[in-house]
C-alpha positions in Angstrom: 0.3 0.0 0.2 2.5 2.0 0.8 4.6 2.0 -2.6 0.6 2.3 -4.4 0.9 6.2 -2.6 4.0 6.6 -3.2 3.2 6.6 -7.4 -0.3 8.2 -7.1 1.3 11.1 -5.1 4.5 10.7 -7.2 2.6 11.2 -10.7 0.1 13.8 -9.2 3.1 16.5 -8.6 5.6 15.5 -10.9 4.8 13.7 -14.0 1.4 14.9 -14.6 1.7 18.7 -13.8 4.8 19.8 -15.4 5.3 19.4 -20.0 8.4 16.9 -19.9 10.8 19.5 -19.8 14.1 17.6 -17.5 15.0 20.5 -15.4 11.1 20.1 -14.0 12.5 16.3 -13.4 16.0 17.3 -11.5 14.0 19.7 -9.5 11.9 17.3 -7.9 13.9 15.0 -6.9 15.0 14.0 -3.0 11.1 15.2 -2.6 7.9 12.2 -2.7 5.2 13.9 -2.8 3.7 10.5 -0.7 3.1 11.8 2.9 3.8 9.9 6.2 0.9 9.9 8.3 2.0 10.8 11.6 3.8 14.3 9.8 0.6 14.7 8.6 -1.7 15.0 11.7 1.2 17.3 13.3 0.8 19.7 10.1 -3.4 19.6 10.0 -4.9 22.9 10.1 -2.0 24.6 8.2 -2.4 26.7 5.3 0.1 26.6 1.5 0.3 28.6 -1.1 0.3 27.5 -5.1 1.8 28.8 -7.9 1.3 28.2 -11.6 3.9 29.5 -14.4 3.0 29.1 -17.9 5.1 27.8 -20.3 4.5 28.9 -24.6 2.4 28.4 -26.2 2.6 27.4 -29.9 3.1 31.1 -31.8 0.3 33.9 -31.9 -0.3 32.7 -27.9 -0.4 34.4 -25.0 -0.9 33.7 -21.1 -2.2 36.4 -19.5 -5.6 36.1 -19.3 -5.9 32.3 -19.0 -8.5 31.9 -16.7 -8.1 28.5 -14.1 -11.6 27.7 -12.2 -10.9 25.3 -9.0 -12.5 22.9 -6.4 -11.0 21.1 -3.1 -11.6 16.9 -4.4 -10.2 15.4 -1.3 -9.0 15.1 2.0 -6.6 13.4 3.4 -8.3 10.8 6.5 -6.3 7.9 7.9 -3.9 7.1 6.1 -5.1 7.6 2.6 -7.0 10.5 0.7 -10.7 10.3 0.7 -13.1 12.1 -1.3 -14.9 15.2 -0.7 -18.9 14.5 -0.5 -19.2 16.6 -3.8 -16.9 14.3 -6.1 -18.6 11.0 -4.2 -20.0 9.5 -6.8 -17.7 10.0 -8.7 -16.3 5.8 -7.2 -13.2 7.2 -8.2 -10.0 5.9 -6.0 -7.1 8.6 -6.1 -5.8 5.6 -4.0 -5.0 3.3 -7.2 -3.7 6.0 -9.0 -0.4 4.2 -11.1 -0.2 5.9 -14.2 -0.6 9.3 -15.8 -3.5 8.5 -17.9 -4.9 7.1 -15.4 -4.5 10.3 -13.8 -5.6 12.8 -15.7 -8.9 9.9 -17.3 -9.7 11.1 -13.1 -9.4 14.5 -13.2 -11.4 14.1 -16.7 -14.4 11.9 -14.2 -13.7 14.6 -11.4 -14.3 16.9 -13.6 -17.9 16.0 -14.6 -18.9 15.6 -10.7 -17.3 19.4 -10.5 -20.5 21.9 -10.7 -19.7 25.3 -10.8 -16.6 26.6 -9.4 -16.8 29.2 -8.1 -13.4 29.7 -7.1 -11.0 31.4 -10.0 -7.9 32.7 -10.5 -6.4 34.5 -14.0 -2.5 34.6 -15.4 -0.6 37.4 -15.7 0.9 39.0 -18.7 3.6 37.1 -17.5 0.8 33.4 -17.4 1.8 34.0 -13.5 -0.3 32.5 -11.2 -0.5 33.1 -7.3 -2.5 31.1 -4.3 -2.2 31.6 -1.0 -3.8 30.4 2.3 -4.9 26.9 1.1 -5.4 24.5 3.3 -4.5 21.2 3.1 -5.2 18.4 0.3 -5.6 17.7 -3.2 -7.7 20.1 -5.6 -8.6 20.0 -8.9 -7.7 22.9 -11.7 -9.8 22.9 -15.0 -8.4 25.6 -17.2 -11.4 28.3 -18.5 -10.1 30.8 -20.4 -7.7 29.6 -23.1 -8.9 30.3 -27.2 -6.0 32.6 -26.7 -3.5 30.0 -25.6 -3.2 26.2 -25.5 -5.9 23.4 -24.6 -5.0 23.3 -21.2 -5.8 19.3 -20.0 -8.1 19.2 -16.9 -5.3 18.6 -13.8 -4.7 17.5 -9.4 -2.4 19.3 -7.2 -2.0 18.0 -3.5 -1.0 20.2 -0.8 1.5 19.9 0.3 4.4 17.8 -0.7 7.2 16.0 1.8 10.5 16.1 1.1 12.3 12.4 2.3 15.7 13.3 2.8 15.2 16.4 4.4 11.8 15.3 6.0 10.6 18.8 5.8 7.1 19.6 4.2 6.4 21.7 1.2 3.7 24.2 1.5 5.0 25.8 -1.6 3.5 23.8 -4.3 5.2 24.6 -7.9 2.9 23.4 -10.6 4.0 23.7 -14.8 0.3 23.0 -16.4 0.4 20.3 -19.3 -0.7 22.2 -22.2 -0.9 21.7 -26.8 -1.6 23.9 -29.1 -4.8 24.0 -30.3 -5.8 23.1 -34.0 -8.1 25.3 -35.5 -11.4 24.0 -37.9 -11.4 25.1 -41.1 -14.2 25.9 -42.4 -15.7 24.2 -46.0 -16.1 27.2 -48.4 -20.3 27.0 -49.1 -21.4 27.0 -52.6 -23.4 29.8 -53.6 -26.2 29.4 -55.1 -26.3 31.0 -57.4 -22.8 29.0 -58.5 -24.3 25.7 -58.2 -27.4 27.0 -60.7 -25.2 27.8 -63.2 -23.0 24.6 -62.8 -26.4 22.4 -63.3 -27.1 23.9 -66.3 -24.1 24.2 -67.8 -24.2 19.9 -67.7 -28.1 19.5 -68.4 -26.3 21.5 -71.4 -23.5 19.6 -72.4 -25.7 16.5 -72.1 -28.5 18.1 -74.2 -25.5 18.6 -76.9 -24.9 15.2 -76.6 -28.6 13.3 -77.2 -28.3 15.9 -79.8 -25.3 15.4 -81.9 -25.9 11.0 -81.3 -29.6 11.8 -82.7 -28.5 13.5 -85.9 -25.3 10.4 -86.4 -27.6 8.4 -86.0 -30.3 10.3 -88.7 -27.0 10.9 -91.5 -25.9 6.5 -90.8 -30.3 6.1 -91.7 -29.9 8.1 -94.8 -27.2 7.2 -96.7 -28.1 3.6 -95.1 
């Protein structure tokens, strides 16, 4: 069970929340998001901060104004994460997640049960967002306004994280959301009525001309015969 929880929170805080840059992996070394129960009990009642940094999107996009809504999805209870009442019906078990794909599916499913998320934040011109004084737990983040940026996948963030080497809690969580370019659909050019009718009559004319040529040829052949 201990190994499973380590994997769960490792993906929550590292694999899924970064864009895959090596420097992000390096920065996470020495940290284990899994929190020992005895240590967590000491920290109950404390608050933390989450700092979100948006990396550059595709050419022509901007980070300023990208908006996120967020809501608390789970609490830490008796050595494991338990969904809040609002998300219980989803049947998602954060403690059984072992892959990034499963984590993404969990975030997507929790999104459908999140309803109206009143807490919202917006990125500044540098793509930075600071959220302060959050209770401990797991938070679901959903990007709301991204049409001038890239598509951002819903993600989960655990607060706090646990540094296994220093045996210290970290209440300052840095997040780099995963994002992919938005593919613009090319609209089919509508056919103008006039053009369609013109093409129709042109086709009928060619067909009629062909029939006339055939009939004339047959008449000439009969007379010669």
